[in-house]
Structures are given as structure tokens and as C-alpha cells.
C-alpha positions in Angstrom: 0.9 13.9 27.7 3.9 11.9 29.1 7.3 13.2 28.3 9.1 11.7 25.3 12.8 11.1 25.0 13.2 13.5 22.1 16.6 13.9 20.5 18.2 17.3 20.0 21.4 18.4 18.3 23.4 21.6 18.7 24.9 23.2 15.6 28.2 25.1 15.4 26.6 28.3 16.5 25.1 26.8 19.6 21.6 26.6 18.2 19.7 23.6 19.4 17.2 21.9 17.1 15.1 18.8 17.4 15.9 15.7 15.5 13.1 13.7 14.0 14.0 10.1 13.6 12.4 8.3 10.6 12.2 4.5 10.6 12.3 2.5 7.3 12.9 -1.0 5.9 16.4 -1.6 4.6 15.5 -2.4 1.0 16.6 0.0 -1.7 13.0 0.9 -2.6 12.0 1.5 1.0 15.1 3.8 1.4 14.1 5.8 -1.8 10.5 6.2 -0.5 11.7 7.3 2.9 14.2 9.8 1.4 11.4 11.3 -0.7 9.3 11.9 2.5 12.4 13.2 4.3 13.1 15.6 1.5 9.5 17.0 1.6 9.7 17.5 5.4 13.1 19.2 5.1 11.7 21.6 2.6 8.7 22.4 4.9 10.7 22.5 8.1 14.2 23.6 7.3 15.1 24.0 11.0 14.3 20.4 12.0 17.1 17.8 11.9 16.2 14.5 10.2 17.8 11.1 10.9 16.9 7.9 9.0 17.0 4.6 10.9 16.9 1.5 8.7 15.9 -2.0 10.0 15.1 -5.4 8.6 11.6 -6.9 9.0 10.3 -10.5 9.1 9.1 -10.1 5.5 12.5 -9.1 4.4 14.1 -12.1 6.0 11.7 -14.9 5.0 12.3 -15.1 1.2 11.5 -18.7 0.4 7.8 -18.8 1.3 4.8 -17.2 -0.4 3.7 -14.0 1.4 0.1 -15.3 1.6 1.3 -18.3 3.6 3.4 -16.5 6.3 0.7 -14.8 8.3 -0.9 -11.6 7.1 0.1 -8.0 6.6 2.2 -7.0 9.6 5.2 -8.8 8.1 6.8 -5.7 6.8 5.6 -3.4 9.6 5.9 -5.1 13.0 9.6 -4.3 13.7 9.1 -0.7 12.6 6.1 -0.3 14.9 8.1 -1.8 17.8 10.7 0.9 17.3 8.0 3.6 17.2 6.5 2.2 20.4 9.9 2.2 22.1 10.5 5.8 21.0 13.5 4.8 19.0 12.0 6.5 16.0 9.3 9.3 15.7 7.7 8.3 12.4 7.8 5.4 10.0 7.4 5.4 6.2 5.5 2.5 4.7 3.9 1.5 1.4 0.3 1.9 2.4 -0.6 -1.4 0.9 1.7 -3.1 3.5 -0.3 -1.6 6.4 -3.1 -3.7 7.9 -6.6 -2.0 7.8 -6.6 -2.1 11.7 -3.4 -0.7 13.3 -2.3 -1.7 16.7 -3.6 0.6 19.5 -1.5 3.8 19.9 -0.6 4.1 16.2 -2.1 6.1 13.3 -1.4 7.0 9.7 -0.6 10.7 10.0 -0.1 11.3 6.3 -1.0 9.6 3.0 1.0 11.2 0.2 0.0 11.8 -3.4 -0.4 8.5 -5.1 2.0 7.3 -7.7 0.5 5.2 -10.6 -1.3 2.5 -8.6 -1.6 -0.1 -11.5 0.4 -3.3 -12.0 3.1 -3.6 -14.6 4.4 -6.4 -16.8 8.2 -6.8 -16.9 9.2 -9.1 -19.7 12.2 -11.4 -20.0 14.6 -9.7 -22.5 13.9 -12.5 -25.1 10.2 -11.6 -25.1 10.7 -7.9 -25.7 7.8 -6.3 -27.6 5.2 -8.9 -26.5 2.3 -8.4 -24.2 0.6 -10.9 -21.8 -1.9 -11.6 -24.6 0.8 -12.4 -27.2 3.2 -14.4 -25.0 3.5 -18.1 -26.1 1.1 -20.7 -24.7 2.1 -22.0 -21.2 4.6 -19.1 -20.6 5.3 -18.8 -16.9 4.5 -15.5 -15.2 6.1 -14.8 -11.8 3.9 -13.1 -9.1 3.6 -13.8 -5.3 0.2 -12.0 -5.2 -3.0 -14.1 -5.1 -4.9 -11.0 -6.3 -2.8 -10.6 -9.5 -2.7 -14.4 -10.2 -6.5 -14.8 -9.8 -7.3 -11.9 -12.2 -4.7 -12.8 -14.8 -5.5 -16.5 -14.8 -9.1 -15.5 -15.6 -8.1 -13.0 -18.3 -5.1 -14.9 -19.8 -5.9 -18.6 -19.5 -3.0 -19.5 -21.9 -0.4 -18.5 -19.2 0.9 -20.2 -16.1 1.6 -18.5 -12.8 4.3 -19.3 -10.2 5.4 -17.6 -7.0 8.4 -15.3 -7.0 9.6 -13.6 -3.8 12.3 -11.1 -2.9 12.7 -7.4 -3.2 12.5 -5.6 -6.6 16.2 -6.0 -7.3 16.1 -9.8 -6.5 13.0 -10.4 -8.7 14.4 -8.6 -11.7 17.6 -10.6 -11.3 15.6 -13.9 -11.2 13.8 -12.9 -14.3 16.8 -11.8 -16.3 19.4 -14.3 -15.3 17.4 -17.5 -15.5 14.9 -18.9 -17.9 12.2 -19.7 -15.3 9.9 -16.8 -16.1 8.7 -15.2 -19.3 7.6 -12.2 -17.3 6.9 -11.0 -13.8 4.2 -8.7 -12.5 5.2 -5.8 -10.2 3.6 -2.5 -9.0 4.3 0.2 -11.6 4.8 2.7 -8.6 7.9 0.8 -7.3 9.5 0.5 -10.7 9.0 4.2 -11.3 10.4 5.2 -7.9 13.5 3.0 -8.5 14.0 4.8 -11.9 13.3 1.5 -13.8 10.4 2.8 -15.9 12.2 1.5 -19.0 11.6 -2.0 -17.8 7.8 -1.6 -17.9 6.6 -3.4 -21.0 2.9 -3.0 -20.3 0.8 -1.2 -17.6 -2.2 -3.4 -16.8 -5.6 -1.6 -17.2 -8.3 -2.2 -14.6 -10.1 -4.5 -17.1 -7.0 -6.8 -17.0 -6.0 -6.4 -13.4 -7.3 -4.1 -10.7 -4.8 -3.1 -8.0 -4.4 -3.8 -4.3 -5.9 -1.6 -1.6 -3.6 1.4 -1.0 -1.2 0.4 -3.9 1.0 3.3 -5.1 0.5 5.5 -2.0 3.1 6.1 0.8 1.9 6.3 4.4 3.6 8.0 7.4 2.8 6.1 10.6 3.1 7.9 13.9 2.2 7.5 17.6 -1.4 8.6 17.8 -0.9 10.8 20.8 2.2 12.5 19.5 0.3 15.7 18.6 3.3 17.7 17.4 4.5 15.0 15.0 1.0 14.4 13.8 0.5 18.0 13.0 3.9 18.2 11.4 3.3 15.3 8.9 -0.4 16.2 8.3 0.6 18.8 5.7 1.8 15.9 3.5 -1.7 14.5 3.1 -3.0 14.5 -0.4 -6.8 14.9 -0.1 -8.0 12.8 -3.1 -5.5 10.0 -2.3 -6.7 10.1 1.4 -10.3 9.7 0.3 -9.6 7.0 -2.2 -7.5 5.0 0.3 -10.0 5.4 3.1 -12.7 3.9 0.8 -10.4 1.1 -0.3 -9.3 0.2 3.3 -12.9 0.3 4.6 -13.9 -2.1 1.8 -11.1 -4.5 2.6 -11.6 -4.3 6.4 -15.3 -5.1 6.0 -14.5 -8.1 3.8 -11.8 -9.2 6.3 -9.4 -9.5 3.5 -5.6 -9.6 3.8 -2.6 -11.0 1.9 -4.3 -14.5 1.9 -7.3 -13.6 -0.2 -7.7 -12.1 -3.7 -9.4 -8.7 -3.2 -8.9 -5.9 -5.8 -10.0 -2.3 -6.2 -10.0 0.7 -8.5 -10.9 4.2 -7.4 -11.2 7.6 -9.0 -12.2 11.1 -7.9 -13.9 13.0 -10.7 -16.1 16.1 -10.5 -16.5 15.8 -6.7 -17.6 12.2 -7.0 -15.6 9.3 -5.5 -16.0 6.1 -7.5 -15.0 2.7 -6.0 -14.9 -0.5 -7.9 -14.2 -3.6 -5.8 -13.9 -7.3 -6.6 -13.3 -10.6 -4.9 -12.0 -13.7 -6.7 -11.5 -17.4 -6.2 -7.8 -18.4 -6.4 -8.1 -19.5 -10.1 -10.2 -16.5 -11.0 -13.1 -18.6 -12.2 -15.4 -17.3 -9.6 -15.7 -13.6 -9.0 -17.9 -10.7 -7.9 -17.3 -7.1 -9.0 -19.4 -4.0 -8.4 -19.0 -0.2 -8.6 -20.5 2.5 -6.3 -20.0 6.2 -6.0 -20.5 9.0 -3.5 -20.2 12.8 -3.4 -17.1 14.2 -1.7 -17.3 17.9 -2.4 -14.9 20.3 -0.6 -12.3 17.9 0.8 -10.3 20.6 2.4 -11.6 21.7 5.8 -11.2 25.0 7.5 -9.0 24.6 10.6 -11.2 23.9 13.5 -11.0 22.1 16.8 -11.0 18.4 16.1 -10.6 15.3 18.2 -7.0 14.3 17.7 -8.0 10.6 18.1 -10.5 10.4 15.3 -9.2 7.6 13.0 -10.8 6.2 9.9 -9.4 2.7 9.0 -6.2 3.7 10.7 -5.9 7.2 9.1 -6.0 10.5 10.9 -6.5 13.5 8.6 -7.7 16.5 10.6 -7.0 18.9 7.8 -9.5 17.2 5.4 -13.2 17.5 5.6 -14.5 15.0 8.2 -17.8 14.6 6.3 -15.9 13.7 3.1 -13.9 11.1 5.0 -17.0 9.7 6.5 -18.6 9.4 3.1 -15.5 7.7 1.7 -15.5 5.2 4.6 -19.2 4.6 4.2 -18.7 3.9 0.4 -16.2 1.2 1.1 -18.4 -0.4 3.7 -21.5 -0.2 1.5 -19.7 -1.8 -1.5 -18.3 -4.6 0.7 -21.8 -5.2 2.1 -23.2 -5.4 -1.5 -20.6 -8.0 -2.4 -21.2 -9.9 0.8 -24.9 -10.0 0.0 -24.0 -11.6 -3.3 -21.8 -14.4 -1.8 -18.4 -12.8 -1.4 -17.9 -14.4 2.0 -18.2 -17.9 0.4 -15.7 -17.1 -2.4 -13.2 -15.7 0.1 -13.6 -18.5 2.6 -12.9 -21.1 -0.1 -9.9 -19.0 -1.4 -8.5 -18.8 2.1 -9.0 -22.5 2.8 -7.5 -23.5 -0.5 -4.5 -21.3 0.0 -3.9 -22.6 3.6 -4.0 -26.2 2.3 -1.5 -25.6 -0.5 
């Protein structure tokens, strides 16, 4: 393996320790998420120095255009991956839902952490406190920049209207509270909880009302695929059930060729050694949809330590400390469910959704 320009520091006693540099977006939520990963690493490896390097991404800078119109998923990850490639950072913390299902060559997700609540949440304008989406007045405007949320909610709550709202969490809440443009906005419950704003959640949407995005609620640590020591270091952060659920979800999305610009939604659960995956595709207005559920057995997710090929990746995830057979089954489940939907006409629904969105 080629030499890497690692960074070291010397403490007051002359002891030299390696510094691990962690890349993150500059937003407050990204910093909170990165700090939580850094805290866990600090606890596991007290002798390693940690340094956080924050940077802005394209997605943080373009705030006046709907995400689905700008060009797919690497919006929030490209600059961070560039820094990883140039050895300016050693690992990067992302929301897993921001990471494309196919990573650029040379990168892998070395850890998928225990998932926070993956569901979507309704945050009401103060004047509508106590209401739900169902009881909001006719033609109330709901803010969301997600085609997936809008498609499902238009179908389930036809009395409401939906408009784009961009910006980070702070900006969106401000737009909701300080103007009268929106009766409510839809945000991921996980982000609100991590920010300590749980008290703003008026309603958590159940899967019947709105299924979540692939990887939603899970944090991912992206590393250089050949950086064996860093890969091993972060792999202890893997949460087996979350890994299996997210591999199934990502395989489903990859087979459907979905991204930001099409409404694809999932719901997963591990129960009694069974992994359940529900997946759906929607037209933009939600009037046309396909939804199916499949399951597979994933007994004994933990694997005994054995010699493994460091470069084995499943939908961009390397998890050598979790049973390879269980991971294969999870991936197969995602592919099989996607194939089932494709056989029922999912491609046509998504093609029309993509074309309609591009033309808007």
C-alpha cells in the first residue's frame, strides 16, 4: 500500500500520537452528527487525536433550486470525497441518505451507525398547533423539497397543497415560523431529534401515510477503500441490523436506478431473524403507485473474525465484521423486490416521473 501523509502530534510528555482528520459539511446538523461519531471514536480509541475539518458543498450553496432539479445525489458529498481523495481528511461523516448507491472508485462506507427514528415528521406553523395533516384546513400549503414525500402525501391528503422549501433545518424552520407561506413543513424526525428540537415535532408520519427515504436516519462513515487501518478502526461502529436494513434499501434503489429525481420510498424491519423490506414507487402526484413487501432470513448477523477480502463492497458498504451471508441475503432481498416492482411496471412510472420533473 502506498504511503499516506498521515498527521501526528506530540503531547507535552513527548508522546507521539496519530491524528485522524474527520471531514464534515458546515451545517449545524452535520457538525452535531460528526461530533457524535467523533465522541464514539474518542471513547473507543482514547490515544488517537481527532481533528474536525468542515467544508461547504454544492448542495449547501445552491439554495434557490429544488434538489431534484440540480443533478442527483453527490450534491452534498462531492467536495468531501475530493478532500478524502487528496488525503486532506481520513474519514467523512454523512447522512447515509445523501450517499449515492454507487460510490466513486476507491471509496467505501466503513461504518453504518445505529439508526435514529427513520420516519418523517410534521412541523406545524405555531398558529396550527394541535392539528395534524388530516385536520389542517383545505388548501393549506405544506413545504417539502422531497418528491418522495410530496407524492405520498398528495395521495393520502388530497386537501393539501405542496410547495418546495430549501435550506438547512434552521433556515426551513425560520421560513415556516416567520412567514405565513406554509401551514407546515415535513422534515426527517432524525435530524430534528439530533438538533434537540423534538418539541417541534407535531406528528411522526407512520408508514401508511409516508414511507421514508433509503438510508434515512442512519449515519455513514466514508473512508478510502484501501485504507485498511482506518477501515478496521471505524468498523466497530457498525450496527448489524441497521447495516442489513440499509444494504437491502440501497440495493432496491440501485436496481430501480432511483435518485433524488424520482419518488422511491421504503420501510424495513428486522424481527425474529427476518428482514422485512417494503418498497414503493410513485408518480409525482401520487396517483400512480406500486408497493410490495418481501422478507428473508438473516440469522446470526455477527460473524466470527476470519480472513476476508477487504475490498468486498455491497452497495458501497464494507462490513467485514458482519456475516457475509446475511449481507448477501439483504442485498438479494432489495434486488428481488425491485425486480418484482419492475415486472409490474415500475420503470414506466419512474420514467414519467423523471421526465415530468425535468420539464417543470
